PAMI-175848 format. One record per atom (N, C-alpha, C): x, y, z. Coordinates in pm, whole numbers, padded with zeros to 5 digits, always signed. Layout:
XYZ...
This chain:
+00354-01651+00378+00309-01609+00250+00245-01475+00268+00274-01392+00170+00198-01256+00161+00070-01277+00103-00036-01276+00180-00178-01303+00124-00264-01203+00170-00374-01196+00107-00481-01101+00142-00621-01156+00101-00718-01123+00162-00856-01147+00121-00904-01016+00071-01015-01008+00029-01087-00882-00032-01102-00785+00091-01107-00656+00058-01136-00555+00168-01273-00554+00202-01317-00475+00288-01457-00458+00312-01533-00412+00195-01472-00312+00114-01543-00267-00008-01562-00373-00106-01457-00440-00140-01472-00552-00235-01553-00672-00201-01558-00692-00069-01634-00806-00017-01779-00777-00034-01829-00651-00001-01950-00617-00018-02015-00596-00175-01909-00581-00247-01928-00560-00390-01949-00696-00456-01858-00795-00412-01864-00932-00478-01831-01030-00362-01925-01073-00283-01907-01146-00155-01836-01291-00176-01829-01326-00298-01778-01466-00310-01636-01472-00360-01565-01360-00386-01444-01362-00449-01328-01336-00346-01241-01413-00341-01126-01403-00254-00988-01416-00340-00892-01325-00314-00768-01330-00394-00645-01336-00298-00557-01431-00323-00429-01451-00242-00322-01445-00331-00200-01390-00282-00092-01379-00369+00039-01396-00291+00152-01434-00349+00276-01456-00280+00392-01448-00365+00504-01527-00331+00632-01511-00395+00618-01583-00536+00720-01550-00623+00716-01599-00761+00610-01569-00849+00531-01450-00811+00436-01410-00896+00296-01483-00883+00294-01572-00776+00181-01652-00770+00049-01571-00718-00064-01577-00798-00197-01526-00760-00294-01637-00773-00380-01658-00665-00488-01743-00690-00619-01690-00658-00725-01741-00695-00866-01671-00677-00962-01777-00646-01044-01753-00562-01169-01832-00531-01296-01770-00554-01403-01830-00606-01525-01774-00625-01633-01844-00555-01586-01937-00472-01682-02028-00390-01652-02018-00244-01617-01898-00195-01578-01871-00049-01470-01960+00004-01369-01976-00086-01248-02046-00048-01244-02189-00052-01347-02251-00108-01348-02406-00117-01257-02447-00236-01259-02387-00352-01156-02425-00445-01096-02298-00492-00962-02308-00552-00880-02191-00596-00844-02213-00745-00850-02116-00809-00795-02105-00957-00654-02030-00951-00552-02087-01027-00429-02010-01046-00451-01901-01159-00430-01774-01118-00436-01663-01207-00311-01605-01218-00197-01658-01201-00071-01610-01183-00032-01517-01299+00036-01401-01251+00062-01284-01330+00217-01294-01349+00292-01179-01375+00444-01189-01391+00510-01256-01301+00627-01305-01339+00702-01408-01243+00779-01312-01142+00718-01232-01074+00780-01152-00962+00706-01167-00825+00783-01166-00721+00720-01182-00587+00629-01053-00546+00531-01069-00483+00433-00962-00429+00431-00948-00283+00417-00825-00242+00411-00782-00112+00285-00751-00049+00195-00676-00133+00073-00617-00075-00024-00603-00188-00152-00576-00151-00260-00555-00238-00362-00458-00178-00437-00383-00261-00538-00291-00222-00645-00296-00328-00772-00268-00277-00883-00272-00357-00968-00142-00342-01001-00089-00464-01092+00031-00468-01147+00054-00613-01259+00113-00616-01314+00131-00746-01318+00019-00833-01384-00102-00773-01374-00233-00837-01248-00275-00901-01145-00232-00848-00992-00266-00907-00915-00316-00792-00843-00425-00832-00739-00488-00732-00598-00435-00789-00514-00379-00700-00381-00338-00732-00280-00409-00643-00189-00484-00700-00097-00558-00629+00052-00508-00652+00120-00497-00552+00266-00443-00573+00363-00550-00530+00489-00526-00570+00590-00621-00516+00732-00578-00570+00815-00674-00596+00951-00676-00619+00983-00575-00743+01085-00512-00730+01143-00427-00849+01034-00337-00910+00965-00276-00822+00851-00180-00875+00744-00244-00941+00729-00371-00941+00628-00438-01011+00487-00408-00967+00383-00374-01058+00246-00331-01031+00162-00409-01125+00060-00487-01070-00030-00549-01155-00167-00514-01114-00268-00506-01195-00405-00470-01166-00500-00560-01227-00624-00558-01168-00732-00647-01217-00857-00562-01201-00946-00563-01303-01079-00489-01301-01205-00587-01313-01161-00721-01305-01256-00820-01319-01266-00912-01200-01225-00855-01072-01224-00929-00944-01132-01043-00950-01009-01009-01021-00898-01115-01007-00900-01215-01114-00996-01219-01210-00998-01329-01323-00877-01300-01413-00841-01173-01440-00728-01147-01525-00647-01026-01474-00527-01022-01514-00430-00927-01459-00356-00850-01568-00339-00719-01551-00257-00634-01649-00134-00585-01572-00035-00583-01640+00110-00516-01587+00102-00367-01607+00101-00302-01498+00109-00149-01495+00246-00105-01468+00347-00176-01473+00485-00148-01439+00554-00067-01534+00502-00072-01674+00569-00009-01791+00576+00138-01767+00479+00201-01708+00464+00336-01692+00581+00385-01609+00643+00316-01519+00749+00374-01433+00882+00321-01473+00903+00257-01580+01022+00196-01610+01140+00294-01643+01091+00412-01678+01192+00507-01712+01234+00604-01594+01175+00581-01487+01214+00660-01363+01343+00612-01305+01420+00710-01255+01546+00669-01195+01536+00572-01086+01602+00446-01094+01600+00353-00993+01465+00310-00946+01363+00336-01016+01221+00301-00976+01207+00139-00977+01260+00079-01084+01249-00061-01084+01337-00134-00990+01423-00071-00931+01500-00132-00821+01447-00126-00691+01341-00053-00680+01271-00031-00547+01158-00132-00534+01176-00226-00428+01057-00297-00410+00948-00233-00341+00831-00240-00373+00716-00180-00330+00655-00250-00224+00667-00211-00105+00621-00295+00019+00465-00293+00048+00404-00171+00026+00270-00166+00069+00183-00071-00024+00060-00094-00039-00038-00011-00108-00162+00017-00046-00220+00126-00071-00342+00161+00005-00430+00240-00097-00568+00244-00054-00662+00310-00151-00749+00403-00058-00773+00527-00123-00870+00617-00048-00894+00739-00151-01011+00780-00152-01046+00904-00214-01011+00884-00367-01034+00768-00437-01013+00739-00574-00856+00744-00604-00775+00716-00515-00629+00727-00520-00566+00606-00467-00482+00534-00536-00388+00425-00494-00269+00489-00444-00195+00449-00340-00067+00505-00286+00017+00393-00255+00145+00376-00315+00233+00277-00272+00371+00338-00213+00436+00254-00121+00550+00302-00060+00663+00213-00071+00799+00252-00047+00903+00166-00084+01021+00239-00001+01146+00186-00041+01277+00230+00008+01288+00370+00007+01365+00430+00089+01421+00563+00092+01305+00675+00068+01210+00639+00136+01085+00738+00123+01021+00749-00008+01040+00654-00092+00989+00645-00229+00837+00626-00217+00763+00726-00276+00602+00716-00277+00548+00733-00427+00453+00646-00456+00399+00649-00582+00240+00667-00565+00172+00734-00669+00034+00733-00667-00026+00719-00786-00160+00686-00799-00228+00659-00918-00374+00710-00884-00426+00786-00971-00561+00859-00969-00657+00798-01080-00602+00688-01151-00683+00633-01266-00696+00475-01237-00720+00442-01113-00734+00291-01093-00617+00217-01120-00493+00267-01106-00377+00194-01113-00316+00172-01254-00380+00245-01352-00336+00237-01491-00205+00312-01515-00196+00432-01450-00066+00503-01460-00034+00566-01317+00103+00588-01305+00154+00626-01170+00241+00747-01178+00226+00829-01075+00307+00939-01063+00413+00922-00951+00524+00988-00953+00630+00982-00846+00572+01091-00747+00527+01051-00625+00482+01156-00526+00593+01171-00414+00697+01133-00438+00819+01148-00339+00845+01298-00319+00860+01350-00200+00890+01485-00182+01015+01506-00083+01078+01619-00094+01196+01643-00034+01179+01655+00123+01050+01708+00159+01026+01748+00298+00954+01614+00375+00950+01507+00325+00895+01392+00378+01004+01323+00462+01058+01211+00395+01169+01135+00468+01255+01062+00356+01386+01034+00398+01457+00947+00319+01472+00811+00379+01392+00763+00482+01400+00645+00534+01306+00554+00460+01319+00426+00468+01230+00334+00416+01089+00329+00474+01000+00326+00387+00861+00331+00435+00803+00193+00420+00743+00142+00521+00698-00005+00514+00549-00027+00495+00468+00070+00546+00322+00051+00524+00248+00182+00519+00150+00194+00448+00072+00312+00433-00081+00276+00446-00164+00366+00513-00297+00352+00523-00385+00485+00498-00514+00475+00498-00588+00594+00470-00701+00603+00575-00727+00727+00612-00844+00752+00700-00879+00900+00716-00993+00936+00726-01034+01082+00734-00975+01176+00633-00969+01128+00509-00906+01207+00397-00768+01231+00414-00694+01128+00484-00545+01142+00509-00489+01019+00477-00379+01018+00405-00286+00896+00407-00172+00915+00498-00138+00805+00570-00028+00804+00661+00061+00687+00629+00186+00698+00625+00297+00598+00600+00397+00604+00712+00435+00474+00762+00535+00467+00862+00659+00377+00823+00763+00405+00891+00891+00335+00836+01007+00341+00939+01126+00319+00890+01248+00319+00964+01254+00436+01061+01334+00407+01168+01367+00508+01269+01236+00592+01323+01141+00525+01320+01012+00581+01374+00956+00706+01274+00996+00695+01153+00954+00799+01062+00809+00781+01030+00735+00884+01028+00586+00892+00992+00566+01016+00898+00505+00987+00778+00470+01100+00688+00322+01087+00664+00269+01197+00615+00132+01209+00596+00084+01305+00485-00020+01268+00409-00062+01358+00303-00209+01378+00319-00256+01511+00292-00402+01540+00316-00447+01585+00188-00376+01560+00062-00417+01608-00065-00415+01485-00166-00453+01377-00113-00460+01245-00191-00330+01200-00243-00219+01219-00155-00088+01172-00198-00018+01267-00279-00066+01371-00317+00015+01477-00399+00139+01514-00336+00126+01565-00203+00241+01620-00122+00236+01551+00014+00351+01545+00072+00368+01476+00204+00446+01570+00295+00411+01551+00431+00483+01617+00529+00534+01520+00619+00649+01545+00683+00712+01446+00779+00641+01477+00924+00569+01381+00966+00496+01400+01100+00571+01338+01215+00693+01293+01186+00760+01234+01302+00789+01328+01418+00773+01281+01535+00769+01372+01650+00880+01303+01765+00935+01395+01835+01028+01340+01940+00963+01253+02037+00834+01272+02071+00775+01203+02173+00710+01072+02124+00728+01040+02003+00669+00911+01940+00768+00798+01962+00857+00760+01885+00953+00659+01903+01067+00674+01792+01184+00622+01819+01294+00611+01742+01302+00466+01678+01214+00372+01724+01214+00245+01663+01157+00227+01528+01203+00136+01450+01140+00104+01328+00989+00074+01335+00907+00131+01264+00762+00110+01249+00727+00030+01135+00662-00075+01151+00645-00172+01036+00487-00184+00983+00397-00132+01069+00262-00126+01036+00177-00011+01090+00077+00023+01026-00007+00144+01064-00156+00109+01019-00253+00143+01096-00396+00122+01055-00482+00237+01103-00602+00246+01068-00691+00350+01104-00824+00302+01163-00887+00354+01263-01023+00313+01308-01058+00399+01409-01192+00441+01426-01243+00531+01529-01170+00662+01523-01142+00728+01420-01074+00860+01406-00942+00847+01477-00874+00730+01472-00742+00724+01539-00651+00631+01436-00530+00688+01422-00425+00612+01353-00329+00541+01462-00304+00413+01438-00209+00351+01529-00106+00276+01443+00023+00299+01497+00137+00241+01434+00208+00144+01527+00263+00035+01476+00341-00062+01563+00475-00094+01508+00569-00125+01587+00710-00151+01547+00793-00225+01644+00921-00209+01630+01022-00291+01714+00995-00266+01856+01044-00362+01930+01046-00363+02072+00911-00321+02129+00808-00373+02070+00673-00352+02123+00627-00212+02116+00681-00116+02050+00637+00018+02035+00513+00031+01960+00418+00112+02020+00290+00143+01961+00282+00299+01974+00244+00359+01865+00224+00504+01853+00086+00532+01809+00022+00633+01850-00110+00671+01804-00140+00811+01782-00223+00847+01690-00250+00989+01664-00410+01006+01651-00468+01113+01729-00605+01136+01722-00637+01263+01651-00533+01314+01580-00550+01449+01501-00505+01421+01353-00555+01303+01284-00517+01279+01164-00387+01268+01129-00296+01227+01216-00163+01221+01193-00070+01338+01211-00120+01443+01262-00048+01556+01279+00055+01539+01392+00012+01485+01501+00099+01466+01621+00073+01316+01676+00186+01258+01728+00179+01123+01781+00218+01111+01920+00155+01014+01993+00209+00978+02128+00253+00831+02129
Protein backbone atom coordinates (compact mmCIF):
# COMPACT_ATOMS: atom_id res chain seq x y z
CA UNK A 1 0.00 0.00 0.00
CA UNK A 2 1.24 3.49 -0.80
CA UNK A 3 0.83 5.12 2.59
CA UNK A 4 2.22 8.02 4.53
CA UNK A 5 2.02 9.53 7.95
CA UNK A 6 2.32 13.23 8.54
CA UNK A 7 5.66 14.90 7.94
CA UNK A 8 7.59 16.52 10.79
CA UNK A 9 5.96 19.88 10.02
CA UNK A 10 2.41 18.54 10.03
CA UNK A 11 3.03 16.38 13.09
CA UNK A 12 4.15 19.34 15.16
CA UNK A 13 1.25 21.41 13.85
CA UNK A 14 -1.36 18.79 14.70
CA UNK A 15 0.21 15.81 16.50
CA UNK A 16 -2.91 13.62 16.56
CA UNK A 17 -3.61 13.49 12.80
CA UNK A 18 -2.38 10.71 10.52
CA UNK A 19 -3.37 10.28 6.86
CA UNK A 20 -2.91 7.12 4.76
CA UNK A 21 -3.74 6.63 1.11
CA UNK A 22 -3.63 3.88 -1.50
CA UNK A 23 -5.11 2.36 -4.64
CA UNK A 24 -8.67 3.01 -5.86
CA UNK A 25 -8.64 6.50 -4.36
CA UNK A 26 -8.72 5.31 -0.77
CA UNK A 27 -7.80 7.92 1.85
CA UNK A 28 -8.22 7.25 5.57
CA UNK A 29 -7.56 9.52 8.53
CA UNK A 30 -6.98 9.06 12.24
CA UNK A 31 -7.27 11.75 14.91
CA UNK A 32 -6.50 9.49 17.88
CA UNK A 33 -2.92 8.44 17.12
CA UNK A 34 -3.99 5.58 14.83
CA UNK A 35 -6.42 3.83 17.18
CA UNK A 36 -9.41 4.37 14.87
CA UNK A 37 -9.62 5.47 11.23
CA UNK A 38 -12.25 7.32 9.19
CA UNK A 39 -12.66 6.87 5.44
CA UNK A 40 -12.29 10.23 3.69
CA UNK A 41 -11.92 8.75 0.20
CA UNK A 42 -11.57 11.23 -2.65
CA UNK A 43 -11.75 10.57 -6.46
CA UNK A 44 -11.67 6.93 -7.58
CA UNK A 45 -8.02 7.01 -8.70
CA UNK A 46 -4.94 5.37 -7.22
CA UNK A 47 -2.43 7.50 -5.36
CA UNK A 48 1.35 7.30 -5.28
CA UNK A 49 2.62 9.94 -2.86
CA UNK A 50 1.77 12.84 -0.55
CA UNK A 51 3.48 15.94 0.83
CA UNK A 52 2.57 18.43 3.54
CA UNK A 53 3.33 22.14 3.76
CA UNK A 54 1.66 25.39 4.80
CA UNK A 55 -1.06 23.40 6.61
CA UNK A 56 -1.94 21.68 3.31
CA UNK A 57 -1.79 18.04 2.24
CA UNK A 58 -1.20 17.39 -1.47
CA UNK A 59 -1.66 13.83 -2.79
CA UNK A 60 -0.71 12.83 -6.36
CA UNK A 61 -1.41 9.72 -8.41
CA UNK A 62 -2.67 8.08 -11.57
CA UNK A 63 -3.43 10.08 -14.74
CA UNK A 64 -2.20 13.38 -13.34
CA UNK A 65 -4.62 13.28 -10.41
CA UNK A 66 -3.99 15.83 -7.64
CA UNK A 67 -6.10 16.25 -4.52
CA UNK A 68 -5.51 18.62 -1.62
CA UNK A 69 -6.75 19.16 1.91
CA UNK A 70 -6.47 22.28 4.06
CA UNK A 71 -8.21 20.84 7.13
CA UNK A 72 -5.76 18.07 8.04
CA UNK A 73 -7.36 15.50 5.79
CA UNK A 74 -10.99 15.91 6.88
CA UNK A 75 -12.06 16.96 3.35
CA UNK A 76 -10.38 16.93 -0.06
CA UNK A 77 -10.57 19.07 -3.19
CA UNK A 78 -9.68 17.91 -6.71
CA UNK A 79 -6.97 20.17 -8.15
CA UNK A 80 -6.59 18.17 -11.38
CA UNK A 81 -8.86 20.36 -13.53
CA UNK A 82 -6.14 22.99 -13.79
CA UNK A 83 -3.92 20.68 -15.88
CA UNK A 84 -6.60 18.91 -17.93
CA UNK A 85 -5.84 21.01 -21.03
CA UNK A 86 -2.09 20.26 -21.01
CA UNK A 87 -0.82 17.95 -23.74
CA UNK A 88 -0.73 14.39 -22.37
CA UNK A 89 -0.73 15.68 -18.77
CA UNK A 90 -3.61 13.47 -17.69
CA UNK A 91 -1.87 10.42 -19.22
CA UNK A 92 1.10 10.86 -16.91
CA UNK A 93 1.05 9.18 -13.53
CA UNK A 94 2.48 11.52 -10.90
CA UNK A 95 4.90 9.37 -8.93
CA UNK A 96 6.13 11.69 -6.21
CA UNK A 97 5.61 15.14 -4.68
CA UNK A 98 7.70 17.28 -2.32
CA UNK A 99 7.33 20.60 -0.52
CA UNK A 100 9.86 23.38 0.13
CA UNK A 101 9.99 27.19 0.20
CA UNK A 102 6.21 27.49 -0.16
CA UNK A 103 6.33 25.35 -3.32
CA UNK A 104 4.98 21.89 -4.15
CA UNK A 105 6.83 19.97 -6.90
CA UNK A 106 5.58 16.73 -8.53
CA UNK A 107 7.45 14.46 -10.98
CA UNK A 108 6.40 11.89 -13.57
CA UNK A 109 7.19 10.12 -16.86
CA UNK A 110 9.60 11.54 -19.45
CA UNK A 111 11.02 14.19 -17.14
CA UNK A 112 7.59 15.76 -16.62
CA UNK A 113 7.70 18.23 -13.69
CA UNK A 114 4.89 20.31 -12.18
CA UNK A 115 4.95 22.99 -9.52
CA UNK A 116 2.47 24.93 -7.40
CA UNK A 117 3.13 28.09 -5.40
CA UNK A 118 -0.41 28.51 -4.04
CA UNK A 119 -0.64 25.45 -1.81
CA UNK A 120 -1.67 23.11 -4.62
CA UNK A 121 -4.62 25.13 -5.89
CA UNK A 122 -3.09 25.67 -9.34
CA UNK A 123 -0.12 24.12 -11.12
CA UNK A 124 2.45 25.15 -13.74
CA UNK A 125 4.33 22.90 -16.14
CA UNK A 126 7.95 23.27 -15.02
CA UNK A 127 9.41 20.75 -17.49
CA UNK A 128 12.54 22.14 -19.18
CA UNK A 129 14.43 20.97 -22.25
CA UNK A 130 17.79 20.98 -20.47
CA UNK A 131 16.74 18.64 -17.65
CA UNK A 132 15.94 15.07 -18.83
CA UNK A 133 13.55 13.02 -20.93
CA UNK A 134 13.85 10.04 -18.59
CA UNK A 135 11.20 9.03 -16.08
CA UNK A 136 11.57 10.75 -12.71
CA UNK A 137 10.60 8.65 -9.71
CA UNK A 138 11.19 10.79 -6.65
CA UNK A 139 11.85 14.40 -5.65
CA UNK A 140 13.05 15.92 -2.38
CA UNK A 141 14.02 19.33 -0.97
CA UNK A 142 16.92 20.64 1.09
CA UNK A 143 19.10 23.75 1.38
CA UNK A 144 16.81 25.72 -0.96
CA UNK A 145 17.26 23.03 -3.63
CA UNK A 146 14.86 20.52 -5.19
CA UNK A 147 16.50 17.31 -6.45
CA UNK A 148 14.74 14.60 -8.49
CA UNK A 149 16.06 11.19 -9.59
CA UNK A 150 14.99 8.66 -12.20
CA UNK A 151 15.84 6.21 -14.97
CA UNK A 152 19.40 5.63 -16.19
CA UNK A 153 20.84 7.41 -13.18
CA UNK A 154 19.35 10.73 -14.21
CA UNK A 155 19.44 13.50 -11.60
CA UNK A 156 17.93 16.96 -12.02
CA UNK A 157 18.01 19.90 -9.66
CA UNK A 158 16.39 23.30 -9.22
CA UNK A 159 17.63 26.20 -7.10
CA UNK A 160 14.78 28.59 -7.95
CA UNK A 161 11.86 26.79 -6.31
CA UNK A 162 11.22 24.51 -9.27
CA UNK A 163 10.96 27.22 -11.93
CA UNK A 164 13.92 25.91 -13.94
CA UNK A 165 15.86 22.64 -13.82
CA UNK A 166 19.39 21.53 -14.69
CA UNK A 167 20.59 18.01 -15.45
CA UNK A 168 23.05 17.13 -12.69
CA UNK A 169 23.73 13.59 -13.98
CA UNK A 170 27.46 12.85 -13.83
CA UNK A 171 29.58 10.09 -15.36
CA UNK A 172 30.96 9.08 -11.98
CA UNK A 173 27.56 8.60 -10.34
CA UNK A 174 25.64 5.63 -11.84
CA UNK A 175 23.85 4.45 -14.99
CA UNK A 176 21.42 2.39 -12.90
CA UNK A 177 17.84 3.47 -12.37
CA UNK A 178 17.42 5.62 -9.24
CA UNK A 179 14.14 5.26 -7.39
CA UNK A 180 14.60 7.25 -4.18
CA UNK A 181 16.28 10.40 -2.92
CA UNK A 182 16.39 12.13 0.46
CA UNK A 183 18.19 14.94 2.27
CA UNK A 184 19.84 15.30 5.68
CA UNK A 185 22.92 16.85 7.27
CA UNK A 186 23.61 18.95 4.15
CA UNK A 187 23.76 15.77 2.04
CA UNK A 188 21.51 14.42 -0.72
CA UNK A 189 21.46 10.61 -1.05
CA UNK A 190 19.90 8.66 -3.92
CA UNK A 191 19.33 4.89 -4.14
CA UNK A 192 18.57 2.55 -7.03
CA UNK A 193 19.05 -0.74 -8.85
CA UNK A 194 21.81 -3.20 -7.96
CA UNK A 195 22.42 -1.60 -4.58
CA UNK A 196 23.62 1.65 -6.10
CA UNK A 197 23.87 4.61 -3.74
CA UNK A 198 24.87 8.11 -4.86
CA UNK A 199 25.51 11.16 -2.72
CA UNK A 200 26.05 14.88 -3.09
CA UNK A 201 27.45 17.29 -0.52
CA UNK A 202 27.22 20.40 -2.73
CA UNK A 203 23.44 20.73 -3.03
CA UNK A 204 23.18 18.31 -5.93
CA UNK A 205 25.75 19.92 -8.21
CA UNK A 206 28.02 16.87 -8.29
CA UNK A 207 27.50 13.24 -7.26
CA UNK A 208 29.68 10.33 -6.17
